[in-house]
N, C-alpha and C positions, 0 to 999 in steps of 0.2 A: 338320506341326502346323497346325491351323486357326487363322486369324487372324480374330477377331471384333471388331467395334466395340461393346464392351459399354456404353459410355455411350449410344450411339444405341439399342441394344437396350432398355435400361432406359427411356429417354425415350419410345420408340415404344410400349412396353407401357403405360406410365403414360398416355400420350396416348389410347390406345385403350381405356383402362379395363380392361385385362387384369390379373387377379390370378393369382399363381403360388405353388405350394407344391412342396416337394421331399420325396422319400422316398429316402434314400440308404443303401445297404449298402456296396458296393464302394468308393465315393468318400468315405465317412465324413464327409460334411458339406462336401466341397470345392466342390460346385456352389453351395450356399447361401453359403459363405464368399466365393466368387468374385463372386457377385452383390452381396453387401453391401459390397464394396469400392467400389462405384460410388455416388456421392452421388445421392440420390433413389430408391434401390432400395426404400425403405420404402413408396413409392407403388405398388409392384407385388408385392413379396414378402410373402406372408402368414406364412410360417414353413416349417419343415422338420423332418423326423424322421430321425434316424440310426438305422436299424433293422439293426444289424449281425448280431444274432442272430435266429433264426427265431421265437422266442417273442415278440419285439417286432414282427416282421412280422405275426404273427397277432393278438396282443392289441391292438396300437395301430392298425395299418393295416388290419386285417380280412382279411389274406390267409388263404385256406383252409388250415387245419392239414392236411387230407387231401392237398391239393395239395403242400404242403411236404414231407410224408412220402413221397409217391409220386414226385415229380419232383425234389425238392431245391430249393434257393433260387436256383440258376442256371438260370432257366427263363423263357421269354417270357411265359407266363401269370402267373407271379409278378411280373414287371416291370409288367404291365398292372394287376394288382390293387394293387400298391404305389402306382402313380400315381393310381389312382382313390381309394385310401384317403387319400392326402395331400389330395386335393380335399375328400373327405368331412369330414375332421376339421378342416380350416382354412377351408372355405367358398370356396376358390380356384376359379377357372374352369379353370385349367391346372395339371396335375400332371406333374412330371418325376421319373422314378425311375431308379436305377442298381442293378444287381446283376451279379455276375460273379466271375471268378477272377483276382486280381492276382498270385498266386503267393506263395511260390516253388513250392508243390506244387499239383497238381490238387485240385479240390474237387467233391464230389457227382458224381464220375465225369467231370467236364468239365476239359479241358486249360487250362493257364494262358493267359490272354489272351482267353478266352471272356467276352463281355460282352453283356448285354441291357439296353437302355434302354427305358423305358416313357414314353409321352406320353398324357395324358388331356386332352381338351378337351370341355367341356360334357357330361360323363358317358360319353363314348366313348373307349376307350383302344386304343392300338396299341403293339406292341413291335417293336424293331429289334435285329437280331443283328450283332455285330461280332467280329472276331478281331484283336486287337492284339498286336504284338511288343514285346519289351523287358522291362525289369525292373519290379518292383512299382510304383515311383513313376511310371514312364513310362506304364504301363497305366492307372493311376488318372487321370493327367493327360489322357490321350487320351480316356478315358471322359467326364471332365468337359467337355472341349472339344466332344465330339460331342453331349453333352446340351444344352449351351448353343447349339450350332448347330441342334439340333432345336427348341429354344425359339424361336430367331430365326425359323425357318420357320413356326412356329405364329403368331407375332406378325404376320408378313407376311400369312399366310393370313387371319387375322381382320381385319386392316386392309383388305385388298382386298375382303373381303365387305361391309364397311361402306361402301365407295365406290359 
């Protein structure tokens, strides 16, 4: 399990003027909920969308319906579009998204444990693929931890560019 210093992450993001939004499917709001446990998170977290169903991914976050139909929701491009959509609707500089298969059954032809995390910064998004083991709760927690680790990397990157 990844150990993060969340109070420092939040403080550094606030200090750097970094705003964040989430778009969560697999994690169902766990990333946002983890951040808001930290005092001062309101200085960096703009908001989040739990887009568990594809129609919410498309209508709220702007994920291409054609993409969802052809590739399914467990896809790196979907993760990127979700992260960009979170930024677009909240005005945040950074978007973090989660999509994947927590189980117990495969989804969209993807095996349990397949996870894609999206990270958008200043209108440019990347996706990262993971394969997690364990039950549903553990897969969701691992995805949340990795998403927060990616956020930490973005905060460090932005802070270093300002120096």
